[in-house]
N, C-alpha and C positions, 0 to 999 in steps of 0.2 A: 609098328606101322611100316609098310613098304611102299615106295613109289617105284614102279617098274616100267620097263620098255620105254624109257625116256632118255633123250640125249643129254648127257651129263657133262658140264664144262668144269674141269678141274684146272688147277694151275699147271698141271703137267701134260695133260692130254684130254681129248674129248672122245666120248664113246657112248654107245647105247647100253644101258644097264639098269641097276637097281640101287636105290638109296634106302637104307634101313634106319629108322628113327626110333629112339628110345629115350624117354625122360627128357625131351626137349633138345636132345643132341643127336648128331649123326653117329650112329653106332658102327655102321659098316657101309662100304660102297663096293658093289660087285659089277663086273663086266658081263654078268649073266642076266638073262631075263627070268625072273622068279615069280612066284605067286605074290600078288599085291595089287595096288591100284594101277591099272593100265593107263599110261599116259602116252600112248603111241602118237607120234607126230609132234610131240611137245619137247621143249628144251628146258632144262633145269640149270639155273645160275644162282649164285649166292645172293642174298639180299643186298641191295645197293646201300652204300654208306656215304652220306654227304656231310663232310666236315667243315663246310663253309656255305651256310644258307641263312638268309635274313628273314625269309617269310614266304607265305603262300596263301592263296585263297582268301585274302582280306585280313589275315593275321600276320603279325611280325614281332621281331625281338628288338626293334630299333625305336619304337615309340609306344608308350603305354602310360596310363594315369597312376597306376599303383601296382604293388606286388601281386595282388590277386588277379588283376587283369593280365599281367605277364604270365602267370601260371595258367590262366584260362586259354590265352593264346597258344601257349606251349602244348597243351593237351589237345586242343582243336587241330593244331597243325600236325600233330602226330597222326591223326586220322587221315588227313589229306596226303601227307607224305607217303603213307603205306599204299595208297591207291596207285602211286607211281613206282612202287617196288622198293621204297626206302625203308629199311628196317632198323637203321641206326642213323642218328644225325646229331650234329653239334649245333645248337642254336648259336647264332653269331650276331654279336652286337656291332655297332659302329662307334665312332668317337662321340662320347656323351658327357654331360656334366657329371661330376664326381658322385652326387647323390643318386643319380639314375644308374650309374655303373654299379654302385653298391647294392642297389635294390635288385638288379638283375642277378648278381652273384648270390644274394640272400635267397632269391627265389629258386635258383638252381640247387642250392643246398637243401631245399625242402622237397626235391623231386627224387623219389626212389624208384626209378624206372631204368632198367639197363639198356633200353632203346635210346635213352638220352643220358649218356655217360658223363657229360660235362659240357662246358661252354667254350666258345672261341671268342676272344676279345680282339676285334679288328680295330686296333687303336686303344687308347687315345695317344699313344706315343709314336706318332707318325710325322711325316714332313709336310708342312703346309703347302709346299709347292706341288706336291702330288697327292693332295687330299682327295682328289676325284670328287665324288658326290658327298663326301663327309664334311661336316660343318667345322670349318677351321677355328671357330670361336672356342671350341672345347679341346683343341689339341694342346697337350702339355708335355713338359719334359719328363723323361722316365723317372718314376717314383717307386722305389722298391718297397717303401712303407705302404703305399697304396696297393701294390700287388699282394703283399702279405695279408692285408685286410681282405682283399678279394678272395684269396685262398681260404682264409678263415671262415668268411661268411658263406662261401660255396661248399664248405666242407671238403676242400681239396679237389674240387671238380673243374678248376681252370685248366683245360687241356692244352691250349695253345694261345699265344698272343702275337698278333702281327705288329712288328715294330720297324722303325727306320733306324738302322744301326749307326748312322752318322750322328744320331742324337747322343749316344753313349754306348760305346762298344762293350764296356764292362757290364752294362745292364744285361747283355746277352748271356754272360756267364752267370749272373745272379738268377735269371730265369731258369737256365738249364740246371743249376744246382738245386732249385726248388722243385724240379721234376716237371716243369712246364716246357712245352715244345716251342722255342722261339721261331717265328716265321718272318722272313725278311719281306717287307712290302710297303707300299705307299712311301717310297724312298727316293732320295736323290743321291744315293751312295755311288761313289766311283768304284772302279774295279777293285782297287786295293782294299778299300774299306769293306766292301761286300765280301771279298775273299776272307778277310780277317773275321768277319761276323760268323762265317761257317767254321772257321778254325776255333772260334770262341764258344761254339755250341749251338748255333742256329742250325736246325736240321730240316727246314722247310722254306719254300718261297711261296708267297701269296700271289695268286693269279698272275703268272709270268707274262710279261709285256704290258700289262695294264697297271696304271698308276705307279709308274716308276720311270727313272731316267731312261730315255730311249737309247738303243744301241747305235753307235757310230764307229766306223772303222778306226778312228783315232781316239775314241772314248768308248770302249766296250761296256763299261759300267756294270751295274748289277745284273744285267741280263746275261752277259757272257760268264760272269762269276757264278751265277746260279746254274747255268748249263754245265759248267766245269765242276762245281763243288757241292751244290745243294743235294742233300740226300733224297729229298722229295720235292717235286715241283708241281704246284697246282696249275691246272689249265681249265678254262671255261669253254667247253666244246660246243658252243651254240653257233659257231661260224659267224658271229657278229663281233665278239670280243677278240677273237683270233681267226684270221682267215684259215680256211681248211688246208691251204697249201703250207702254211706255217706249221700247223699241227702235223702234217705229213713230214715236214722237215724234222720236227722233234722226234717223231716216231722212227725216223731213219738214223738219227745221230745221237739220240739220248736213249739209254736203256729203258725199255718200257716199264721195268720194275720201279722206276723213279717217278713216273708220271701219275698224278692224282687228279681225276676228274672231279670238279665241283660244279655246283649250279650258280652259286652267288645269287640265288633267287630272292626276290623281294615280294612284298605284300601283294603286288598286282599279278603274280603268277597264277595262271588259270582263270583270270578275270578279263573283262573287256578293256579296250583302250580307254584312257582317261587320265585324270590327275590323282596322284598318290603321294605318299611321304616315304622318305628314307631317313630315319632319325628326325631331325628338325628341318630337313630339306624337302621342298616341294619338287616332285618329278612328274614328267609327262610320259605316258606310254602310248606309242603309235606303232601299229603293226608289230606289236610284241617287243619293240625296242624301247628301253627306258632311258630317258635323258633328263638332265637338269636344264634349267632355263638358259644356261650358258652353252648347252649342247654337249656336255660331258656324259659319257655312259654312267648309268646309276644302277649297278647291279643288272640282273637279267630276269627274264621270265621263263627260263629253261627249267624243265623237270628232268629228273635223273634217268627216267626211261627214254626220253628223247636224246639225252646226252649219250646214252648207251647205243642207241640206233645210229647216231652220227658217227661214233667211234667205229662201230662195226662197218660202216660204209667206207672207212679209210683203212681198216686193218682186218681183224678177224674176231670171232667170238671170244677166244681165250684171252687175247690182249685187251679187249674191251672189258672183260670181267676183272682183269688185273687192275685196270684204271678206275673202275667204278666200285669195286668191292675190297679186294685184298690190299692194294696199296694204301687207300685211305685209312683202313683199319690199322695197318702197321705204322702209318705216319703219326698216329696219336696213341700208340701203345695198346691197341685193342687186339690181343693175340688169340682171343677165343672165337673169332668170327671173321668173315670176309672171304671164305673159301669153302668149297664142298670137300671136306676131308673128315675122316673119323675123329671124333672128339670135339669138333667144332659145334657151335650152336646151329640148330636146324632152322636157320633163317634162309628161306629158299623162295625164289621167284620162278614161277612156271610161265614160260613164254610160248606162244604159238609160232608157226614157221615164219610169220610176218613180224615177229618180235613184239607182238602185242601181249600185254599182261593177261594171263588166263586166271591166275590165282597167286596169292602170297601166303607163305607160312612164316610164322614167327615162333621160334622154339617148338616147331613141329605142329603147331595149331594153325588152321586156316583163319586168317583175319581179313582177307580180301579175295573175292567179293563177299 
């Protein structure tokens, strides 16, 4: 199959040409217009990858009654994500009681779907002071035995864990040695502690600026340490969690290859304003903004196609693609997707000139609309 006369956004350049697909993968990309499905006026980008999302459309990974409900949520959410161009995602939990955490890991272990390659545990090894909307009752000290059990139940699918490094720096080493990507977040770490965390193996920062010690010129803390040393830095480009001028600053002073766009989306995403839950916490959504009763931000109602549009408004198509597809793939070790290149999975989003989704391919097959 060939998609031709389409504007193709690769990590290296953008051009009008042809994408040839064979057996679910990109066989060849040409800068020539060839015989095939004519997509004149359209733009081809790789499928979006969201490595930090809690929910969408009335379903979530933070509260459920049993494993079967968790699995049902997971599969229903996959259908909703792809409508927004997301072809790979990591279901993300919050700080939960031990039995619920194990249930989530057990459920992920029963999923054999490479659009859902693993799970992101956002907690429970975080700092109470910067718990944000997470329930502090279930925060606990780093427990390598618990992590090993999570790995066993999930069949090795714990991709990343958000931790506060001040709780135990050696825990960062343990996670890295187990093949898990430690992500620094929900933390009160000072600059030195955060810098050591990256030295010890942390290779990510969870939603920079949010739920962490604020930057001060005499106490730069985890924010400057992340900007200086973190291999990958999550940002929520909804222009609520981070002002657009701050994102412009990051784009000017941090290599774009290190920035990972996430949604941090919650159950209310795509629904009307009202009352919802995040784990055990009641939240209110007004005007698309999710808050706890104390007025703290509680995730977002951002979708990845809107994140992409917001980033394009600040930069260009190529850099937006890096932040929404390739960088998140690399940040959790998914090397077979995230870019339009020969040999990669044929996960492709076709956009019109207004950046609205026209169709979505997963492994070369149309799944949306």
